[in-house]
N, C-alpha and C positions, 0 to 999 in steps of 0.2 A: 504494499499500499504505499510506504514512503516513497519507493522508488516512482510509482505512478504519479504521486502528488508533484514529486519533483519535475517530473517530465512534462506535466501539465502545466505547471508554473513557468517552466522554462519556455513552453512553446507559447504560453500567454505573453510572457516578457517580449518575445519576438515579433507577435502580433501587435502588441502595444507600440513597438518602435516602427512598425510598418506603417500603422494607423498615423503616427505622429509625421512620419515622413511624407504620407499623402496630405496631410492638412497643411503641412508646410508648402506643398506644391499646389495649395489652393483647392484641394478636393474637399468635399463635404462628405463625412462618413454617415450613410444611411443605415448602416447595419454592421454588427460584428457577431460573428458566430452564428449566422441566420440558420435556422433549422427548423421545419415544421414537424418532420418524423426523421428522427436520427438514423433510423434504419435506412433511409435513402442517402442522407448525408447531411452536410454542413459546408457553408461558404463562410471562410475566415473573415473576410471584410467585402462590404459592398460600399462603392463610394461613387460619387456623382461630380461632374465638372462641366458646365454648360450643358452640352447635348450627348455628353458621353457618360456612359455608366459602365464602371469597371466591377468585374467579380475576382477578387484576389486569393490565391491559395498561398499561404504563407509557409515554408519551410524553415525551421530554426535548426541548425547545428551547433555543435559545440566544437568540432573541428572540421577542416576542409573537406569537403565531400566531392569525389571525382566525379559523380553522377552529371551527365548531360541534363540540360533544362528538360529536354523532351522525355528524359527517364524519371524526373522528379515526380511527375504525376501521371500515373498509369492510365491507360485509356478508360478503365472501368471507372476509375476516380473521376477521370474528365467528364463522363457521361452522368455522374452522380451530380457534380457542380452545373452542368447544363440544365438538369432536371430541377435542381433547387433554383436555379436563377430564374426559369420560366414560373416555378411557384412563387418566387418573391415578387416578380412583375404582377403576376396575378393577384397575390395578396395586396400588393400596395395601389392596385389598378393603374399601373404605368403601361402606357401604349408603347410596345418597343418600335413601332414604327416612327416614332417621334424621337428616337435616341440611336446611337451608335452603342453597340453593346461589345466589350471587350473582355477577355479572359486573360488574367496575368498570373504569374508566379514572382513572388518574392522569397529570395533566399537569404536568410540571417545567419552569418557565421561570425562569432566573436564580435558581436556588436557592429558589424559592418554589413549595410543592406546592399544586395544585387538584386537591381528589378528589371523583369523581363516583360515588356509589353507583348500582347498578342501570342503568348506563350503557347496556346493552342486556340483551335477554331472549331465550332459546332459543324459535324459534317452532315448537314441536312440539305 
């Protein structure tokens, strides 16, 4: 249990750093840890700037990770994030036709943020 609490807190610290980074880049944070059903998934951060809404998956690591950005979020996880994004838009009554939607990944290693715009796209 102690290890799980540490990992959760460690991840939350990374998410908080990315949220601050986005706010400093003039994004409004619409939601953090958005989920309607945890069996489907969760979106770490949802933010908006002008007509752009971004859905951000945050990966926090204690040491350098050699994984490619494309490998950080599996295709299964990508699908879950996309489903959750659709549910968020429905819940908030946001017409996606009026916005550009983007799926990003933020990697936090030793308090350094590497941010990847358009890390994956829905294949629909």
